[in-house]
MDTraj code that builds the backbone (N, CA, C; nanometers):
import mdtraj as md
import numpy as np

residues = "MET VAL HIS LYS LEU GLU ASN LEU SER LYS ASN GLN GLN ILE VAL LEU ASN ILE ILE GLU LYS ALA LYS GLY PRO VAL LYS ALA TYR SER ILE LEU ASN ASP VAL GLN LYS LYS GLY ILE ASN ALA PRO LEU GLN VAL TYR ARG ALA LEU ASP LYS LEU ILE LYS ILE GLY LYS ILE HIS LYS VAL GLU SER ARG ASN ALA PHE ILE ALA CYS LYS ASN THR ASN CYS GLU VAL SER ASN ALA THR ALA PHE SER ILE CYS GLN ALA CYS GLU LYS VAL THR GLU ILE VAL ASN SER LYS LEU SER LYS TYR LEU LYS SER PHE GLN ASP SER THR GLY MET LYS TYR LYS LYS TYR ASN LEU GLU PHE PHE GLY LEU CYS GLN LYS CYS LYS SER LYS".split()
xyz = np.array([
    [0.6627, 1.3132, 1.4484],
    [0.6811, 1.1801, 1.3960],
    [0.7810, 1.1879, 1.2814],
    [0.8831, 1.1076, 1.2864],
    [0.9807, 1.1046, 1.1787],
    [0.9577, 0.9787, 1.0976],
    [0.9372, 0.9960, 0.9688],
    [0.9150, 0.8824, 0.8809],
    [1.0473, 0.8264, 0.8326],
    [1.0444, 0.7034, 0.7878],
    [1.1629, 0.6410, 0.7300],
    [1.2045, 0.7178, 0.6058],
    [1.3324, 0.7354, 0.5903],
    [1.3853, 0.8172, 0.4825],
    [1.4149, 0.7397, 0.3557],
    [1.4047, 0.6089, 0.3593],
    [1.4610, 0.5246, 0.2553],
    [1.4284, 0.5613, 0.1107],
    [1.3058, 0.5876, 0.0756],
    [1.2719, 0.6094, -0.0646],
    [1.2446, 0.7553, -0.0988],
    [1.2828, 0.8463, -0.0127],
    [1.2554, 0.9865, -0.0387],
    [1.3758, 1.0549, -0.1027],
    [1.3474, 1.1412, -0.1999],
    [1.4538, 1.2225, -0.2584],
    [1.4900, 1.3309, -0.1564],
    [1.5978, 1.4011, -0.1838],
    [1.6407, 1.5106, -0.0951],
    [1.5294, 1.6146, -0.0820],
    [1.4709, 1.6545, -0.1956],
    [1.3632, 1.7543, -0.1927],
    [1.2419, 1.7058, -0.1145],
    [1.2052, 1.5801, -0.1353],
    [1.0909, 1.5244, -0.0632],
    [1.1168, 1.5231, 0.0862],
    [1.2373, 1.4872, 0.1267],
    [1.2693, 1.4831, 0.2695],
    [1.2669, 1.6228, 0.3302],
    [1.3189, 1.7215, 0.2579],
    [1.3185, 1.8596, 0.3069],
    [1.1748, 1.9080, 0.3257],
    [1.0908, 1.8839, 0.2251],
    [0.9500, 1.9269, 0.2320],
    [0.8776, 1.8526, 0.3448],
    [0.8996, 1.7228, 0.3572],
    [0.8365, 1.6455, 0.4641],
    [0.8777, 1.6976, 0.6012],
    [1.0037, 1.7288, 0.6202],
    [1.0512, 1.7807, 0.7488],
    [0.9805, 1.9104, 0.7856],
    [0.9616, 1.9984, 0.6890],
    [0.8933, 2.1264, 0.7154],
    [0.7488, 2.1013, 0.7570],
    [0.6808, 2.0126, 0.6858],
    [0.5404, 1.9844, 0.7168],
    [0.5277, 1.9169, 0.8531],
    [0.6182, 1.8246, 0.8844],
    [0.6127, 1.7549, 1.0136],
    [0.6385, 1.8496, 1.1304],
    [0.7214, 1.9498, 1.1108],
    [0.7546, 2.0432, 1.2195],
    [0.6487, 2.1524, 1.2373],
    [0.5627, 2.1704, 1.1383],
    [0.4601, 2.2754, 1.1441],
    [0.3562, 2.2425, 1.2504],
    [0.3001, 2.3463, 1.3082],
    [0.1980, 2.3283, 1.4118],
    [0.0585, 2.3065, 1.3520],
    [0.0461, 2.3247, 1.2222],
    [-0.0817, 2.3049, 1.1552],
    [-0.0589, 2.2881, 1.0065],
    [-0.1652, 2.2909, 0.9269],
    [-0.1510, 2.2763, 0.7820],
    [-0.0630, 2.3871, 0.7234],
    [0.0162, 2.3513, 0.6217],
    [0.1108, 2.4455, 0.5610],
    [0.0790, 2.4588, 0.4121],
    [0.0762, 2.5823, 0.3636],
    [0.0518, 2.6073, 0.2214],
    [0.1807, 2.5890, 0.1414],
    [0.1657, 2.5565, 0.0137],
    [0.2806, 2.5275, -0.0724],
    [0.3773, 2.6463, -0.0810],
    [0.3260, 2.7678, -0.0948],
    [0.4168, 2.8827, -0.1072],
    [0.4873, 2.9139, 0.0235],
    [0.4264, 2.8801, 0.1332],
    [0.4928, 2.8925, 0.2629],
    [0.6094, 2.7933, 0.2698],
    [0.5857, 2.6728, 0.2188],
    [0.6918, 2.5722, 0.2125],
    [0.8040, 2.6224, 0.1224],
    [0.7680, 2.6785, 0.0067],
    [0.8674, 2.7298, -0.0871],
    [0.9550, 2.8357, -0.0208],
    [0.8936, 2.9255, 0.0555],
    [0.9722, 3.0278, 0.1267],
    [1.0713, 2.9637, 0.2229],
    [1.0295, 2.8587, 0.2899],
    [1.1166, 2.7910, 0.3871],
    [1.2291, 2.7117, 0.3221],
    [1.2070, 2.6611, 0.2010],
    [1.3066, 2.5733, 0.1390],
    [1.4036, 2.6446, 0.0457],
    [1.3785, 2.7686, 0.0162],
    [1.4648, 2.8389, -0.0783],
    [1.6104, 2.8427, -0.0311],
    [1.6330, 2.8539, 0.0980],
    [1.7712, 2.8559, 0.1477],
    [1.8355, 2.7172, 0.1436],
    [1.7558, 2.6148, 0.1126],
    [1.8085, 2.4777, 0.1032],
    [1.8223, 2.4328, -0.0418],
    [1.8103, 2.5257, -0.1364],
    [1.8351, 2.4932, -0.2758],
    [1.7132, 2.4611, -0.3602],
    [1.5957, 2.4650, -0.3024],
    [1.4742, 2.4413, -0.3805],
    [1.4156, 2.5782, -0.4133],
    [1.4225, 2.6163, -0.5390],
    [1.3793, 2.7513, -0.5763],
    [1.2522, 2.7569, -0.6590],
    [1.2217, 2.6501, -0.7288],
    [1.1060, 2.6521, -0.8187],
    [0.9825, 2.5931, -0.7519],
    [0.8677, 2.6599, -0.7690],
    [0.7434, 2.6040, -0.7155],
    [0.7190, 2.4612, -0.7641],
    [0.7551, 2.4323, -0.8890],
    [0.7346, 2.2991, -0.9448],
    [0.8066, 2.1919, -0.8634],
    [0.9263, 2.2238, -0.8118],
    [0.9999, 2.1270, -0.7297],
    [0.9219, 2.0955, -0.6019],
    [0.8627, 2.1990, -0.5421],
    [0.7837, 2.1793, -0.4206],
    [0.6593, 2.0970, -0.4520],
    [0.5895, 2.1314, -0.5588],
    [0.4675, 2.0586, -0.5943],
    [0.4955, 1.9125, -0.6292],
    [0.6067, 1.8872, -0.6959],
    [0.6433, 1.7475, -0.7255],
    [0.6665, 1.6693, -0.5968],
    [0.7386, 1.7318, -0.5035],
    [0.7638, 1.6659, -0.3746],
    [0.6323, 1.6423, -0.3008],
    [0.5437, 1.7428, -0.2998],
    [0.4138, 1.7285, -0.2331],
    [0.3325, 1.6154, -0.2957],
    [0.3275, 1.6110, -0.4285],
    [0.2519, 1.5056, -0.4979],
    [0.3023, 1.3670, -0.4598],
    [0.4328, 1.3498, -0.4575],
    [0.4916, 1.2192, -0.4233],
    [0.4621, 1.1840, -0.2773],
    [0.4758, 1.2814, -0.1876],
    [0.4506, 1.2566, -0.0452],
    [0.3045, 1.2199, -0.0200],
    [0.2131, 1.2800, -0.0945],
    [0.0713, 1.2433, -0.0839],
    [0.0518, 1.1008, -0.1353],
    [0.1108, 1.0723, -0.2505],
    [0.0941, 0.9408, -0.3138],
    [0.1420, 0.8276, -0.2232],
    [0.2506, 0.8504, -0.1497],
    [0.3034, 0.7445, -0.0629],
    [0.2482, 0.7521, 0.0797],
    [0.1542, 0.8465, 0.1040],
    [0.0848, 0.8506, 0.2322],
    [0.1585, 0.9179, 0.3469],
    [0.2621, 0.9939, 0.3176],
    [0.3357, 1.0636, 0.4248],
    [0.2647, 1.1914, 0.4677],
    [0.1921, 1.2533, 0.3730],
    [0.1182, 1.3759, 0.4022],
    [-0.0208, 1.3656, 0.3397],
    [-0.1085, 1.4582, 0.3806],
    [-0.2427, 1.4683, 0.3237],
    [-0.2688, 1.6137, 0.2889],
    [-0.3546, 1.6342, 0.1912],
    [-0.3961, 1.7702, 0.1559],
    [-0.5286, 1.7992, 0.2251],
    [-0.5338, 1.9129, 0.2920],
    [-0.6577, 1.9612, 0.3527],
    [-0.7167, 2.0565, 0.2487],
    [-0.8122, 2.0058, 0.1724],
    [-0.8630, 2.0777, 0.0559],
    [-0.9181, 2.2159, 0.0892],
    [-0.9966, 2.2276, 0.1955],
    [-1.0593, 2.3556, 0.2269],
    [-0.9574, 2.4623, 0.2649],
    [-0.8403, 2.4214, 0.3054],
    [-0.7347, 2.5147, 0.3436],
    [-0.6276, 2.5269, 0.2342],
    [-0.6388, 2.4429, 0.1312],
    [-0.5374, 2.4345, 0.0259],
    [-0.3981, 2.4259, 0.0894],
    [-0.3878, 2.3353, 0.1859],
    [-0.2650, 2.3212, 0.2636],
    [-0.2396, 2.1736, 0.2908],
    [-0.1229, 2.1467, 0.3471],
    [-0.0774, 2.0095, 0.3652],
    [-0.0438, 1.9833, 0.5108],
    [-0.0686, 1.8589, 0.5526],
    [-0.0452, 1.8200, 0.6915],
    [0.0198, 1.6816, 0.6918],
    [0.1101, 1.6602, 0.7866],
    [0.1759, 1.5295, 0.7971],
    [0.0762, 1.4258, 0.8456],
    [0.0882, 1.3051, 0.7947],
    [0.0032, 1.1958, 0.8391],
    [0.0521, 1.1516, 0.9765],
    [-0.0362, 1.1547, 1.0729],
    [-0.0020, 1.1157, 1.2102],
    [-0.0505, 0.9748, 1.2419],
    [-0.1206, 0.9141, 1.1470],
    [-0.1791, 0.7827, 1.1664],
    [-0.0827, 0.6766, 1.1144],
    [-0.0159, 0.6073, 1.2038],
    [0.0818, 0.5066, 1.1619],
    [0.0152, 0.3895, 1.0908],
    [-0.1166, 0.3732, 1.1077],
    [-0.1889, 0.2656, 1.0399],
    [-0.2582, 0.3132, 0.9127],
    [-0.2254, 0.4341, 0.8698],
    [-0.2886, 0.4907, 0.7513],
    [-0.2587, 0.4002, 0.6323],
    [-0.3638, 0.3477, 0.5730],
    [-0.3462, 0.2510, 0.4653],
    [-0.3615, 0.3124, 0.3279],
    [-0.4454, 0.4118, 0.3174],
    [-0.4774, 0.4642, 0.1860],
    [-0.4534, 0.6147, 0.1820],
    [-0.3647, 0.6574, 0.0936],
    [-0.3333, 0.7993, 0.0866],
    [-0.4447, 0.8807, 0.0219],
    [-0.5371, 0.8146, -0.0465],
    [-0.6445, 0.8883, -0.1122],
    [-0.7784, 0.8731, -0.0401],
    [-0.7744, 0.8340, 0.0858],
    [-0.8963, 0.8206, 0.1655],
    [-0.8703, 0.8803, 0.3032],
    [-0.9020, 1.0077, 0.3156],
    [-0.8729, 1.0764, 0.4410],
    [-0.9953, 1.1498, 0.4924],
    [-0.9968, 1.1695, 0.6226],
    [-1.1030, 1.2471, 0.6872],
    [-1.0386, 1.3313, 0.7962],
    [-1.0828, 1.4561, 0.8072],
    [-1.0265, 1.5490, 0.9054],
    [-1.1376, 1.6147, 0.9859],
    [-1.1059, 1.6486, 1.1101],
    [-1.1934, 1.7367, 1.1869],
    [-1.1202, 1.8706, 1.1940],
    [-1.1944, 1.9779, 1.1698],
    [-1.1363, 2.1116, 1.1656],
    [-1.2152, 2.2013, 1.2598],
    [-1.1446, 2.2623, 1.3545],
    [-1.2096, 2.3531, 1.4482],
    [-1.2378, 2.4860, 1.3776],
    [-1.3618, 2.5317, 1.3876],
    [-1.4010, 2.6557, 1.3223],
    [-1.3481, 2.7780, 1.3957],
    [-1.3041, 2.7613, 1.5198],
    [-1.2529, 2.8755, 1.5963],
    [-1.1011, 2.8874, 1.5838],
    [-1.0278, 2.7850, 1.6253],
    [-0.8810, 2.7919, 1.6255],
    [-0.8185, 2.7325, 1.4992],
    [-0.9007, 2.6685, 1.4153],
    [-0.8588, 2.6071, 1.2888],
    [-0.7640, 2.4886, 1.3052],
    [-0.7631, 2.4269, 1.4236],
    [-0.6832, 2.3065, 1.4438],
    [-0.7383, 2.1958, 1.3544],
    [-0.6476, 2.1259, 1.2857],
    [-0.6857, 2.0175, 1.1954],
    [-0.6326, 1.8870, 1.2525],
    [-0.7213, 1.7877, 1.2626],
    [-0.6839, 1.6570, 1.3149],
    [-0.7308, 1.5499, 1.2173],
    [-0.6419, 1.4565, 1.1865],
    [-0.6812, 1.3447, 1.1014],
    [-0.7697, 1.2515, 1.1839],
    [-0.8827, 1.2132, 1.1280],
    [-0.9753, 1.1239, 1.1971],
    [-0.9324, 0.9797, 1.1720],
    [-0.9088, 0.9085, 1.2802],
    [-0.8740, 0.7667, 1.2725],
    [-0.9876, 0.6918, 1.3402],
    [-1.0757, 0.6342, 1.2580],
    [-1.1932, 0.5676, 1.3105],
    [-1.2238, 0.4484, 1.2216],
    [-1.2020, 0.3294, 1.2732],
    [-1.2184, 0.2087, 1.1917],
    [-1.3623, 0.1906, 1.1440],
    [-1.4624, 0.2304, 1.2250],
    [-1.6023, 0.2181, 1.1817],
    [-1.6295, 0.3074, 1.0614],
    [-1.5786, 0.4311, 1.0667],
    [-1.5978, 0.5247, 0.9559],
    [-1.5272, 0.4726, 0.8310],
    [-1.4040, 0.4270, 0.8466],
    [-1.3275, 0.3745, 0.7327],
    [-1.3978, 0.2553, 0.6691],
    [-1.4465, 0.1640, 0.7528],
    [-1.5153, 0.0451, 0.7013],
    [-1.6433, 0.0845, 0.6274],
    [-1.7187, 0.1778, 0.6849],
    [-1.8419, 0.2237, 0.6217],
    [-1.8128, 0.2878, 0.4854],
    [-1.7139, 0.3774, 0.4816],
    [-1.6836, 0.4486, 0.3582],
    [-1.6261, 0.3568, 0.2509],
    [-1.5546, 0.2537, 0.2929],
    [-1.4963, 0.1589, 0.1974],
    [-1.6066, 0.0874, 0.1184],
    [-1.7177, 0.0590, 0.1838],
    [-1.8266, -0.0122, 0.1164],
    [-1.9392, 0.0811, 0.0717],
    [-1.9282, 0.2096, 0.0986],
    [-2.0329, 0.3059, 0.0642],
    [-2.0484, 0.3196, -0.0873],
    [-2.1732, 0.3245, -0.1311],
    [-2.2022, 0.3586, -0.2705],
    [-2.3240, 0.4490, -0.2727],
    [-2.3301, 0.5383, -0.3716],
    [-2.4428, 0.6305, -0.3784],
    [-2.5642, 0.5627, -0.4418],
    [-2.6705, 0.6383, -0.4614],
    [-2.7966, 0.5808, -0.5105],
    [-2.7854, 0.5256, -0.6525],
    [-2.6844, 0.5648, -0.7271],
    [-2.6657, 0.5122, -0.8630],
    [-2.5792, 0.3873, -0.8633],
    [-2.5282, 0.3494, -0.7450],
    [-2.4437, 0.2316, -0.7353],
    [-2.2953, 0.2608, -0.7484],
    [-2.2609, 0.3901, -0.7620],
    [-2.1196, 0.4250, -0.7755],
    [-2.0468, 0.4056, -0.6434],
    [-1.9340, 0.3366, -0.6500],
    [-1.8457, 0.3207, -0.5338],
    [-1.7311, 0.4185, -0.5523],
    [-1.6762, 0.4638, -0.4440],
    [-1.5732, 0.5664, -0.4500],
    [-1.4358, 0.5094, -0.4196],
    [-1.3398, 0.5458, -0.5013],
    [-1.2021, 0.5015, -0.4832],
    [-1.1208, 0.6062, -0.4078],
    [-1.1741, 0.7272, -0.3998],
    [-1.0998, 0.8361, -0.3365],
    [-1.1977, 0.9276, -0.2629],
    [-1.1574, 0.9712, -0.1452],
    [-1.2351, 1.0736, -0.0756],
    [-1.1449, 1.1547, 0.0157],
    [-1.1888, 1.2758, 0.0407],
    [-1.1206, 1.3659, 0.1319],
    [-1.2310, 1.4402, 0.2057],
    [-1.2643, 1.3902, 0.3238],
    [-1.3748, 1.4466, 0.4003],
    [-1.3231, 1.5447, 0.5045],
    [-1.4007, 1.6508, 0.5265],
    [-1.3654, 1.7487, 0.6286],
    [-1.4899, 1.7798, 0.7103],
    [-1.4787, 1.7579, 0.8405],
    [-1.5880, 1.7842, 0.9330],
    [-1.5528, 1.9090, 1.0141],
    [-1.6465, 2.0011, 1.0253],
    [-1.6223, 2.1269, 1.0945],
    [-1.7034, 2.1354, 1.2223],
    [-1.6420, 2.1865, 1.3270],
    [-1.7082, 2.2030, 1.4556],
    [-1.6145, 2.2769, 1.5491],
    [-1.6344, 2.2584, 1.6791],
    [-1.5476, 2.3208, 1.7789],
    [-1.4722, 2.2126, 1.8553],
    [-1.3400, 2.2302, 1.8659],
    [-1.2589, 2.1354, 1.9432],
    [-1.2903, 2.1524, 2.0920],
    [-1.2461, 2.0586, 2.1746],
    [-1.2744, 2.0625, 2.3183],
    [-1.2269, 2.1935, 2.3816],
    [-1.1086, 2.2375, 2.3449],
    [-1.0513, 2.3594, 2.4013],
    [-1.1380, 2.4822, 2.3708],
    [-1.1809, 2.4945, 2.2443],
    [-1.2622, 2.6093, 2.2043],
    [-1.4056, 2.5983, 2.2559],
    [-1.4556, 2.4756, 2.2695],
    [-1.5906, 2.4539, 2.3198],
    [-1.6026, 2.4989, 2.4651],
    [-1.4944, 2.4844, 2.5408],
    [-1.4988, 2.5176, 2.6840],
    [-1.4712, 2.6650, 2.7120],
    [-1.4441, 2.7432, 2.6080],
    [-1.4195, 2.8881, 2.6280],
    [-1.5466, 2.9634, 2.6503],
])
top = md.Topology()
chain = top.add_chain()
for i, resn in enumerate(residues, 1):
    res = top.add_residue(resn, chain, resSeq=i)
    for name in ("N", "CA", "C"):
        top.add_atom(name, md.element.get_by_symbol(name[0]), res)
traj = md.Trajectory(xyz[None], top)
C-alpha cells in the first residue's frame, strides 16, 4: 500500500517506504541500517520519523516486538487505538479491523470509571497456516 506523500518529509517517506516493503514488523535499528545509504545517519532522525508516522496513522508500533508495521487499514481512524493478532509460531502480525471491537473499546471503562484514550492490544495465538501444520 502506498500512502499519499503530501505532508511527509523526505526522511519520513524513506522510513515509511522501508516499513511498507517489509514482510513483517521492523525494528528501528534495522531501519537505520537500511537508511544510512540514503543520508539518514542518526538514530534520532529515524525515531523522529517513526514518531510522526505513528502520530499521523501511517504506521503502528507493535509493543511486544518493539517494532513497527505499516497500517494496512484504509479506514484506520485513530493512530493511538490499535489491536493486533500475533502468531506464536511464525510471528506474523496482522492489524485487527473489527468494528464491534472498536465500538466496544471506545466506550469501555474500568471499574473505577476510567475511560481510555489510547490502547495497543496484542492477541496471541496460531494463524490458520500454523494451526494446520
